[in-house]
ZAMARGU-4260 file (C-alpha; in steps of 0.2 Angstrom, whole numbers, plus 5000, padded with zeros to 4 digits):
<rodrens>
0) 4596/4702/5367 | 4610/4710/5376 | 4625/4713/5363 | 4641/4722/5368 | 4662/4722/5370
5) 4665/4707/5383 | 4677/4694/5380 | 4663/4683/5367 | 4675/4679/5356 | 4688/4672/5366
10) 4697/4656/5362 | 4690/4658/5343 | 4703/4658/5327 | 4696/4671/5316 | 4703/4673/5298
15) 4702/4690/5290 | 4704/4689/5273 | 4711/4705/5265 | 4714/4712/5281 | 4727/4723/5280
20) 4717/4738/5275 | 4710/4752/5284 | 4695/4742/5289 | 4704/4726/5294 | 4716/4737/5306
25) 4704/4744/5314 | 4692/4726/5315 | 4708/4715/5322 | 4709/4727/5337 | 4691/4724/5340
30) 4692/4706/5338 | 4706/4706/5351 | 4699/4716/5363 | 4684/4702/5362 | 4698/4689/5365
35) 4698/4681/5348 | 4713/4675/5339 | 4718/4684/5322 | 4725/4673/5305 | 4726/4690/5295
40) 4728/4683/5276 | 4734/4696/5266 | 4740/4697/5247 | 4753/4710/5256 | 4756/4701/5272
45) 4770/4714/5277 | 4758/4727/5280 | 4749/4715/5292 | 4766/4718/5305 | 4758/4734/5312
50) 4743/4723/5320 | 4755/4711/5328 | 4757/4721/5343 | 4739/4723/5345 | 4737/4706/5352
55) 4745/4695/5366 | 4760/4685/5363 | 4754/4671/5349 | 4736/4679/5346 | 4738/4685/5327
60) 4745/4676/5314 | 4750/4682/5296 | 4747/4672/5280 | 4752/4675/5263 | 4735/4673/5251
65) 4730/4676/5233 | 4712/4676/5230 | 4715/4672/5213 | 4726/4656/5221 | 4714/4644/5230
70) 4727/4635/5236 | 4734/4648/5247 | 4715/4652/5252 | 4712/4633/5256 | 4729/4632/5269
75) 4725/4649/5275 | 4706/4645/5281 | 4711/4625/5289 | 4707/4627/5306 | 4699/4643/5309
80) 4681/4648/5317 | 4676/4660/5310 | 4679/4671/5290 | 4678/4690/5288 | 4681/4692/5269
85) 4688/4712/5269 | 4694/4707/5249 | 4688/4723/5240 | 4697/4737/5223 | 4693/4752/5214
90) 4703/4746/5199 | 4712/4729/5189 | 4699/4711/5188 | 4687/4717/5201 | 4675/4700/5196
95) 4692/4689/5200 | 4694/4698/5219 | 4677/4705/5224 | 4664/4694/5212 | 4668/4675/5209
100) 4682/4679/5220 | 4670/4680/5236 | 4660/4666/5229 | 4677/4655/5230 | 4684/4661/5246
105) 4666/4656/5255 | 4666/4639/5246 | 4683/4634/5254 | 4678/4642/5271 | 4663/4629/5269
110) 4672/4615/5264 | 4684/4619/5275 | 4672/4616/5289 | 4672/4636/5295 | 4656/4639/5304
115) 4653/4657/5302 | 4658/4669/5287 | 4653/4688/5287 | 4657/4698/5269 | 4662/4714/5269
120) 4651/4724/5254 | 4645/4739/5249 | 4627/4752/5251 | 4626/4754/5232 | 4630/4735/5227
125) 4619/4732/5214 | 4618/4719/5199 | 4613/4732/5186 | 4625/4746/5190 | 4635/4751/5174
130) 4649/4754/5184 | 4659/4740/5189 | 4663/4740/5207 | 4643/4741/5213 | 4640/4726/5200
135) 4654/4717/5203 | 4650/4720/5223 | 4633/4712/5220 | 4639/4698/5212 | 4650/4694/5223
140) 4635/4694/5238 | 4625/4680/5227 | 4641/4669/5226 | 4646/4671/5244 | 4629/4667/5248
145) 4627/4653/5236 | 4641/4646/5242 | 4636/4649/5261 | 4620/4651/5264 | 4622/4655/5282
150) 4635/4668/5278 | 4629/4687/5285 | 4630/4703/5272 | 4638/4720/5278 | 4637/4733/5268
155) 4644/4749/5275 | 4642/4767/5270 | 4660/4775/5269 | 4669/4774/5282 | 4678/4787/5293
160) 4693/4785/5307 | 4708/4797/5310 | 4719/4785/5300 | 4707/4785/5284 | 4709/4791/5266
165) 4694/4799/5266 | 4692/4815/5278 | 4710/4817/5277 | 4709/4819/5258 | 4695/4829/5260
170) 4704/4840/5275 | 4720/4841/5266 | 4711/4852/5250 | 4702/4864/5264 | 4719/4874/5261
175) 4717/4877/5244 | 4710/4893/5242 | 4699/4888/5231 | 4689/4872/5233 | 4679/4864/5219
180) 4666/4854/5225 | 4661/4834/5216 | 4643/4829/5215 | 4639/4843/5231 | 4623/4836/5229
185) 4624/4820/5234 | 4620/4810/5251 | 4634/4802/5261 | 4631/4792/5279 | 4647/4792/5284
190) 4649/4777/5297 | 4662/4777/5310 | 4674/4762/5308 | 4675/4759/5326 | 4655/4757/5323
195) 4657/4744/5310 | 4671/4735/5319 | 4660/4733/5334 | 4643/4727/5324 | 4654/4713/5315
200) 4662/4707/5330 | 4642/4707/5337 | 4640/4694/5321 | 4654/4683/5325 | 4648/4683/5344
205) 4632/4674/5340 | 4630/4673/5321 | 4615/4659/5320 | 4607/4677/5327 | 4610/4683/5309
210) 4612/4670/5297 | 4610/4673/5278 | 4604/4690/5281 | 4611/4706/5273 | 4612/4721/5284
215) 4616/4742/5278 | 4628/4749/5290 | 4625/4767/5289 | 4629/4784/5301 | 4617/4791/5311
220) 4613/4806/5297 | 4616/4809/5281 | 4622/4824/5272 | 4628/4832/5255 | 4645/4830/5250
225) 4646/4849/5251 | 4638/4851/5269 | 4653/4838/5274 | 4667/4850/5264 | 4661/4863/5274
230) 4661/4856/5293 | 4678/4848/5287 | 4684/4866/5282 | 4677/4872/5301 | 4687/4858/5309
235) 4702/4865/5302 | 4699/4882/5302 | 4699/4886/5285 | 4689/4895/5274 | 4692/4890/5256
240) 4679/4898/5242 | 4669/4880/5236 | 4663/4880/5220 | 4648/4867/5217 | 4655/4860/5198
245) 4643/4856/5188 | 4642/4835/5182 | 4648/4838/5165 | 4661/4846/5170 | 4665/4834/5185
250) 4665/4820/5171 | 4678/4830/5162 | 4689/4830/5176 | 4684/4812/5181 | 4691/4806/5163
255) 4709/4814/5163 | 4725/4806/5171 | 4730/4811/5189 | 4716/4818/5193 | 4708/4814/5214
260) 4695/4804/5205 | 4691/4792/5194 | 4676/4790/5184 | 4668/4778/5192 | 4673/4782/5208
265) 4663/4801/5201 | 4648/4787/5193 | 4648/4779/5213 | 4648/4797/5223 | 4635/4807/5211
270) 4621/4793/5214 | 4627/4795/5235 | 4630/4781/5247 | 4616/4780/5259 | 4606/4766/5269
275) 4590/4762/5258 | 4580/4758/5274 | 4574/4740/5264 | 4587/4731/5277 | 4588/4730/5292
280) 4604/4741/5300 | 4617/4742/5311 | 4608/4747/5328 | 4598/4730/5323 | 4615/4722/5325
285) 4616/4729/5344 | 4626/4747/5340 | 4622/4765/5341 | 4632/4774/5329 | 4642/4790/5333
290) 4641/4806/5324 | 4654/4812/5314 | 4655/4829/5324 | 4661/4820/5339 | 4677/4819/5330
295) 4681/4831/5318 | 4689/4846/5330 | 4699/4834/5337 | 4705/4821/5323 | 4707/4837/5310
300) 4719/4848/5319 | 4734/4844/5311 | 4725/4852/5296 | 4723/4869/5305 | 4735/4883/5299
305) 4746/4883/5313 | 4742/4863/5318 | 4736/4862/5338 | 4740/4879/5341 | 4732/4887/5326
310) 4719/4894/5338 | 4729/4903/5349 | 4738/4911/5334 | 4723/4916/5327 | 4716/4925/5343
315) 4733/4933/5347
</rodrens>
């Protein structure tokens, strides 16, 4: 099977539920380039206006939805060819949003005659997890497949991009003289957000080929949190003293208010975020993921001491 960035979605109307976030913006650009028309369905439709200029006149629609109010979904999902569910959260009523809520989106989509459904979950989804995020992600997968058996479930690892809140967060901390590192030996498998978007596009281009399957989408290498911090520091031209925090200290910090990580986020970080190899990966969707090293030096230049002129200043 040859899959590529062609206009293989020409004329298709795709609803992106929860499409105004980081992944949604990049996915919108991918699908628009492949000829799709988009209906951005979001609880915050004002955030979708930055997406509208990516398409041609009339190619992007914006509607307000609330996944806890089924009638809003019924309106948003009427007349569409495919749905991508990107709704997710780390706080609040997670079951209503990404557990039973995901199943409700799928059920309404099927009742409205939608032909294809892609559900974005996460690596680490686990129905037995003590962490609500991972548990409700697994519950959401089960609910989606029960309501829409031909749905495709994608479990991406942590996504990175030039406008993310992942690399940019770590890069900002490299300006500190001392940098504490949480869960330093936990392993991550970062995936370029545009590679993840291409994977979704490939599924939508031929949904029957992947119907009912679950895929784990990881980047080309798994690295420790400590190594990730070291690479980011090198890219920013910084050399903070990195202190590997014991888990007991990290848990205490995570339990305090106004810290950069919550207890649940630390628990997820501690267990790592890599593909299990028990499920097909991103290459099975026709995507060859690009390594983090291709991007760091170009993207993180603004975090150097003197910005893009940092290297010149250091050698003067």
